[in-house]
C-alpha positions in Angstrom: -79.6 48.0 -160.1 -82.1 50.2 -161.9 -81.8 50.7 -165.6 -83.3 53.6 -167.5 -82.7 55.2 -170.9 -82.3 58.9 -171.6 -82.8 60.1 -175.1 -81.9 63.5 -176.6 -83.1 64.7 -179.9 -81.4 67.3 -182.2 -82.9 67.8 -185.6 -83.2 64.4 -187.3 -80.8 62.6 -184.9 -81.8 61.0 -181.6 -79.1 59.7 -179.2 -79.9 57.3 -176.4 -77.8 56.3 -173.4 -78.4 53.9 -170.6 -78.2 55.1 -167.0 -77.5 52.6 -164.2 -78.4 53.7 -160.7 -77.4 51.7 -157.7 -80.3 51.1 -155.5 -80.4 49.7 -152.0 -83.1 48.4 -149.6 -82.4 47.2 -146.1 -84.2 46.3 -143.0 -83.4 45.1 -139.5 -85.8 42.7 -137.8 -85.6 41.7 -134.2 -87.1 38.6 -132.7 -88.6 38.8 -129.3 -90.8 36.3 -127.6 -91.2 34.4 -130.9 -92.5 37.5 -132.8 -90.7 39.5 -135.5 -90.5 43.2 -135.1 -89.3 45.7 -137.7 -86.6 47.8 -136.1 -85.3 49.8 -139.0 -86.1 50.2 -142.7 -83.9 52.0 -145.3 -84.1 52.8 -149.0 -81.5 54.8 -151.1 -80.4 55.4 -154.7 -76.9 56.4 -155.8 -77.4 58.4 -159.0 -73.8 59.7 -159.5 -70.4 58.3 -158.9 -69.7 61.1 -156.4 -72.3 59.8 -153.9 -71.7 57.1 -151.3 -73.0 53.7 -152.1 -76.4 52.8 -150.6 -74.8 50.1 -148.5 -72.5 52.6 -146.9 -75.4 55.0 -146.2 -77.4 52.1 -144.7 -74.6 51.2 -142.2 -74.1 54.9 -141.2 -77.8 55.5 -140.6 -78.3 52.2 -138.7 -75.3 53.0 -136.4 -76.9 56.3 -135.6 -80.3 54.7 -134.8 -78.6 51.9 -132.8 -76.6 54.4 -130.7 -79.7 56.6 -130.1 -81.8 53.6 -129.1 -79.2 52.3 -126.6 -78.1 55.7 -125.2 -74.6 55.4 -126.6 -72.4 58.2 -127.8 
């Protein structure tokens, strides 16, 4: 989770609030003939509660890549 602070100033008063973004990184690695090969890499940030979580986006995108790579519908 990423933490950042946003500050707003009005006259002599400054107000700060902490923002918490959900971040996600994922990768799929395949082993073939004793060697590791990166198949898929993913990064995402959820900045509002109205967006899907990064883990959901990772799964959706990986399924698309998997189906395309294996000629599935």
